[in-house]
C-alpha positions as CSV (number, residue, x, y, z in Angstrom):
1,M,59.9,-1.4,-34.4
2,T,61.5,-1.1,-31.0
3,V,65.1,-2.6,-30.2
4,D,63.3,-4.7,-27.6
5,E,60.4,-6.4,-29.6
6,L,63.5,-6.8,-32.6
7,M,65.2,-9.0,-30.1
8,A,62.6,-10.9,-29.3
9,I,61.5,-12.0,-32.3
10,Q,64.3,-14.8,-32.1
11,P,67.3,-16.5,-30.0
12,V,69.7,-16.1,-33.0
13,I,69.7,-13.4,-35.1
14,P,72.1,-14.4,-38.6
15,V,75.4,-12.4,-39.5
16,I,75.1,-12.6,-43.4
17,T,78.7,-11.1,-45.0
18,I,77.1,-11.8,-49.2
19,E,79.7,-11.9,-51.9
20,R,76.5,-11.6,-54.5
21,V,73.1,-10.0,-55.0
22,E,71.8,-13.2,-56.7
23,D,71.8,-15.4,-53.5
24,A,69.9,-12.5,-51.4
25,V,66.4,-13.4,-52.1
26,P,67.0,-17.4,-52.2
27,L,69.0,-17.3,-48.6
28,A,66.7,-14.5,-46.9
29,E,63.9,-17.4,-48.2
30,A,65.6,-20.1,-46.4
31,L,66.0,-18.2,-43.6
32,V,62.5,-16.5,-43.1
33,G,61.1,-20.4,-43.9
34,A,62.9,-21.5,-41.2
35,G,61.7,-18.9,-38.2
36,L,64.4,-16.3,-38.6
37,P,62.9,-13.4,-40.4
38,V,65.5,-11.2,-38.6
39,L,68.8,-10.9,-41.1
40,E,71.9,-8.7,-40.4
41,V,73.8,-8.4,-43.6
42,T,77.1,-6.9,-43.1
43,L,77.9,-4.1,-45.4
44,R,82.1,-5.5,-45.5
45,T,81.4,-6.6,-49.3
46,A,80.2,-4.8,-52.1
47,A,76.8,-6.5,-52.6
48,G,76.0,-5.6,-49.2
49,A,73.6,-2.8,-49.2
50,A,72.0,-4.4,-52.2
51,S,71.6,-7.6,-50.6
52,I,69.6,-5.8,-48.0
53,K,67.2,-3.9,-50.2
54,A,67.0,-7.8,-51.5
55,M,66.1,-8.8,-48.9
56,N,63.8,-7.2,-47.6
57,T,61.0,-8.2,-50.6
58,V,61.3,-11.8,-48.9
59,R,57.8,-12.1,-47.4
60,G,58.1,-11.2,-43.7
61,A,61.9,-10.7,-43.9
62,I,63.1,-7.7,-41.6
63,A,67.0,-6.9,-42.5
64,G,69.2,-4.6,-41.4
65,A,72.9,-3.9,-41.8
66,G,75.5,-4.9,-40.1
67,T,79.7,-3.1,-39.7
68,V,78.4,0.2,-40.2
69,I,81.0,1.9,-38.1
70,D,80.5,6.0,-39.7
71,R,78.2,8.3,-41.6
72,K,78.8,7.6,-45.2
73,T,78.2,3.7,-44.5
74,L,74.7,4.3,-42.2
75,D,73.5,6.5,-45.3
76,T,73.9,4.1,-47.8
77,A,72.2,1.5,-44.8
78,L,69.3,3.8,-44.5
79,D,69.2,4.3,-48.3
80,N,68.9,0.7,-49.0
81,G,65.9,0.3,-46.4
82,A,67.9,-1.0,-43.7
83,Q,65.6,-2.0,-40.7
84,F,67.9,-1.7,-38.4
85,I,71.3,-1.0,-37.8
86,V,74.1,-3.0,-35.4
87,T,77.3,-1.0,-35.2
88,P,81.3,-2.9,-34.5
89,G,82.2,0.2,-32.0
90,L,80.3,2.6,-30.2
91,S,79.8,6.2,-32.1
92,P,78.4,9.0,-30.4
93,D,77.5,10.1,-34.3
94,V,75.9,7.4,-35.9
95,T,73.7,6.3,-33.2
96,R,72.2,9.9,-32.7
97,E,71.4,9.8,-36.7
98,T,70.3,6.4,-36.2
99,L,67.9,7.4,-33.5
100,K,66.8,10.6,-35.4
101,A,65.8,8.9,-38.5
102,R,63.9,6.6,-36.1
103,V,65.4,2.9,-36.2
104,P,66.2,0.5,-34.1
105,I,70.2,0.6,-33.8
106,L,72.3,-2.0,-31.1
107,P,75.7,-0.8,-30.9
108,G,78.7,-2.7,-30.1
109,I,80.9,-2.5,-26.9
110,A,83.2,-4.5,-25.7
111,T,84.3,-2.8,-21.9
112,P,83.0,-0.8,-19.3
113,T,83.6,2.9,-20.8
114,E,81.9,1.9,-23.9
115,L,78.7,0.5,-21.9
116,M,78.6,4.0,-19.9
117,A,78.5,5.9,-23.1
118,G,75.9,3.9,-24.2
119,L,74.0,4.9,-21.2
120,D,74.6,8.8,-21.6
121,L,73.4,8.6,-24.9
122,G,69.9,7.3,-23.1
123,L,70.6,3.4,-24.7
124,T,70.0,-0.1,-22.6
125,R,70.6,-2.4,-25.5
126,F,73.4,-2.9,-27.0
127,K,75.6,-5.5,-29.5
128,F,78.5,-7.6,-26.6
129,F,82.0,-7.6,-29.5
130,P,83.7,-9.5,-30.4
131,A,82.3,-11.9,-27.9
132,E,84.4,-14.5,-27.4
133,Q,87.6,-12.8,-27.8
134,A,86.2,-9.7,-24.9
135,G,85.8,-12.0,-22.1
136,G,82.9,-14.2,-23.3
137,R,79.8,-15.6,-21.5
138,A,82.5,-14.1,-17.9
139,M,82.6,-10.5,-18.8
140,L,78.3,-10.9,-19.4
141,D,78.5,-12.2,-16.0
142,A,80.5,-9.6,-15.1
143,L,78.7,-6.5,-16.0
144,K,75.3,-7.6,-15.1
145,G,75.6,-6.4,-11.4
146,P,76.5,-2.7,-12.1
147,F,74.4,-2.7,-14.9
148,G,71.0,-4.9,-14.2
149,Q,68.8,-2.5,-16.9
150,V,71.5,-3.7,-19.8
151,K,70.7,-6.3,-22.4
152,F,73.1,-7.5,-24.4
153,C,72.6,-9.9,-28.0
154,P,76.7,-11.1,-28.3
155,T,78.3,-11.8,-31.5
156,G,82.0,-13.1,-32.4
157,G,82.9,-16.8,-32.6
158,I,79.7,-17.6,-31.2
159,T,78.7,-21.7,-32.2
160,L,75.5,-23.5,-31.6
161,D,76.6,-24.8,-29.0
162,L,77.9,-21.2,-27.3
163,A,74.6,-20.2,-27.9
164,R,72.7,-22.3,-25.6
165,D,74.6,-21.5,-22.3
166,Y,74.9,-17.9,-23.4
167,L,70.4,-18.1,-24.0
168,T,70.2,-19.1,-20.2
169,R,72.2,-15.7,-19.4
170,T,69.2,-13.6,-18.6
171,N,71.5,-10.4,-19.2
172,V,71.1,-11.6,-23.2
173,A,68.1,-11.1,-25.3
174,C,69.2,-12.8,-28.0
175,V,73.1,-13.8,-30.3
176,G,74.1,-13.2,-33.4
177,G,75.5,-15.9,-35.9
178,G,77.7,-16.2,-38.4
179,W,77.9,-20.2,-38.1
180,L,74.3,-20.3,-39.7
181,T,75.5,-18.8,-43.2
182,P,79.0,-20.2,-44.1
183,K,80.2,-18.9,-46.5
184,K,80.4,-22.2,-48.6
185,L,77.2,-22.8,-48.1
186,I,76.1,-19.8,-50.0
187,D,78.9,-20.5,-52.5
188,A,77.3,-23.9,-53.6
189,K,73.7,-22.6,-53.4
190,Q,73.1,-25.3,-50.7
191,W,70.1,-22.9,-49.1
192,D,68.8,-26.5,-47.8
193,E,71.2,-26.9,-45.7
194,I,71.3,-23.2,-43.9
195,G,67.6,-24.0,-43.2
196,K,68.8,-26.4,-41.2
197,L,71.3,-24.6,-39.1
198,A,68.8,-21.6,-39.2
199,R,65.9,-24.9,-37.4
200,E,68.4,-25.9,-35.5
201,A,68.8,-21.8,-34.4
202,A,65.8,-21.0,-33.8
203,A,64.6,-23.7,-31.6
204,L,67.0,-22.6,-29.0
205,T,64.9,-21.3,-25.9
206,R,65.9,-18.4,-23.8
207,G,66.7,-17.6,-19.7
C-alpha cells in the first residue's frame, strides 16, 4: 500500500492512545465497523505495540504506529506488524529505515524548513503537527503556494467541526483525530459511543 492509498481510505484517521491490550480488539471492531479501518495507535503507553498486533487481527483493520521517535520505537512498531508509521517530527534515519522496509510513513513537520528536509528525502506527504498550535489552517494555506505538490494529514487539537474546515483544503488529504477515542469512553468500554463518533467522522467529505 502506498501512502497516497492509505490517506485516501477515510477522511479522519483515529489517533489512539490505549492503556490495556484487552481493549484493542473491541475498539478496533467499533472503528472498523463504523467505516474507519485505518487506525493510528500511539506508542505512548506500554500497551501500544501489542495493541497494534491485536488490532490487525480484526478483519479489515489497517493498524499502524504513531509516536515513532527513533530507531528503537520503529523496530518495536515493525516487529508488532504496524502497517504504516507516523512520526511527530522529521527524522531522516527513521524515514530511511521505514522506506527501506517498504512501509508507508507520514513524518511530522511544522515548518517550511522541516518540509524541505522531507522533500530532500523524496517525500511529498506529511503529518502537519501539532496542527492547531503550529498555525492551523492559515499555515496550511500559506504552505500551499511554494509547496503545491505536498499533501498533509493535520493532527493535533482538531475537533469534528475543525476537521470539516481542514478537509475543504486541497492540500489536506485527511486529518488525524484523538477526539474519536477519548480515554473516558475506552475506560468505560463504551464501544457503541465510540462507533457513533466514528460514523460522524467517516461521513465527512473532502475538498
